[in-house]
N, C-alpha and C positions, 0 to 999 in steps of 0.2 A: 341692540340697535338694528332696526329693520333696513335691509338693503334689497336692491333688485336681485331676483333669484339667480341670474346668471353669474353674478359676481362671487358667489359663495364656493364655487368649485375649486378654487386654488388661491393662494396668497397673492400671486401676481395679478390675477383678475380683480381681487378685492382692492388692492392698492390702486390699480388703474381706475376702477369704479369710484373709489373714495376721493381721489385727488385730481383726476383729469377728465374722465368721460362726461361730456355734457357741459363743460365749462366753456363759455363763449370765447372763441379765438378770433383775434384781430391781427395777429402777427403772421405775415406772409410765409416766413420760414416754417412756422408750425403748420400752416395749411399745407405747404408743400410736403412736409414730412408725412402728414397723414395721407395725402394723395398717393405718395409712393408706397407707403406701407399697406394701404388699403388695396391698391391695385396688385401688389405682391400677394396679398391674402386670397385673391380670387381662386376658388376651388380648395382652399385650405381653411383651417380654423384660425381664429384671431389669436388664440393662445400661442400658436406656432410662431406667429409674427411678433407678438410681444416678447417671447423668449429670445428672438433674434434682433430685437430693436437696437440694442447697443452695438451689435455687429453692423447693422445697417448704418447707424450714425457714423461709424468709423469708415465704412466702405464708401459711403455717399457724401464724404466731406461735410458732415453735419447738416446735410440737406440744404446746402447752399445752391439754389437753382442756377445761378450764373455758372458755377463750376460744373454742375451736372450737365448743363446744356452743351458744354464743350468737351464732353467725354469722347475720347478717341477709340479706335478699334482696339488698341492696346489696353485701354481701361476697361472696355467691354470684356476682353479676354480675362483680365484680372478679376472682374466681378463674377464671371462664369466659373472661375476656379475657386472662388471664396466659399468655403463650406459653411460659413457663418450666416449666409443669407440664402434666400431661395434662388437657386441657380437655374433659372428658366430664361432662355435666350429672348423670347418674345417679351417677357415682362421687363427684362433689363433694357432691351432696345426701346420699349415703350416709355420707360422712365426717362430716358434721354430726350425723346421726342416731347414728352409731357413737360419736361423742364423748359424746352424751347418755347412751347406754346404758353406755358405759365408766364414766361417773361413777356410775351406778346400781350397777354391780358394785363399784366402790371403796367405796361407802357400805355395801353389803351384806357384803362380804368383808374390809373393812379396807384392801384394795389390790387392784388388778388382778393383781399378782404373786401374792398369796395365792391368788386364784381360779384362775389358770391352772396354777400349780405344784401346786395341790391335786389336780388330775386324776391326778398321778403321785406323790402323797404326798411331794413335794419331792425325789424320787430320779430323776435324769435317765435317759433311755433311751439306751443306748450301742449304736450300730450296729456291726456287724462286717462291713463291706462291703470287698470287695477291688477291685471296679471300679464305675464310675459306673452301669452298667446294672442293678446289683443294688438300687440305692436306689429305694424306692417313691415314688410321687407323692402317696400318701395312705395312711393306716392306720386301724385301728379307733379309735385315740386321736384322730386329727385328725377323723374322722367324728363322734365323740362330742362333742368340743369345738365343732365347727362347728354341729352340731345344737342344742346348748345355747345358743350365741350367737344362732342364728336364732330360737329360741323367745323369747329376750329382746329380739328386734327388730333385731338387727344385720343389715346388708346387705353384699353383696359379700365375704363371708368364708366361702366354701365349703370343703370338706374339703382340696382341693389347696392353696388359699391358707393355710389353717390349718397344714398340714404345713410349708409354707415358713416360717411364723412360728415354729413349734416348732424347726425347724433353726436359723434365724437367731438365736434367743434362747437357744440352748443347752439347751433342754428336751430336745432330741434331739441327740446328737452323731453326725452323719452324715459326718464327715470319713472318708475312706478309711483303712483301717488302716495303710497304709504312708505316709500323709501325716504330715509332721512335726507338724502341729497336733493330730492325733488324741490322742497321748499328753499333749500340753500341756493340751488341753481336759479330758481325763480327770482330770488332777491338780487342776483347778479344782473338781471335784466333791467332793474329799476334805475 
């Protein structure tokens, strides 16, 4: 079975690729989870974050944005002491700010999903890549969304991180064309 090249390096990547990456996400809690994980990944490898994902779910109250938005100084200290997650003060503080801003978007747009899918009028972007080297790290779309989020006060969500979010949540299908998931994901858009 042909897969995207990056997914073959370890079992965790393969499982993530085969079951999750690129599947359209409309659930706000799932969007929030990816935003937190992807911002934590800045400067690190995605495999590092995937290995810590279950620890993040426990530490971040299963990514409930209302809970994260109310985190106190004591909770920040608890997170900084948690060896199961990335213990970076700025990333932890930004996750709380981002939760607050996430809730503002939900209130404004009805859901974060409505907000982010609205950038493409609900129609996913389908890549036509034959090899991994063709896939961009960011695009005009990720630039636009990142800029809008920054204006709203979000932190640690630059264009490259946003592009990763768009790929992970199926807003962009960047599976290689000969990957078995490419056609499966395309069918989900119909």
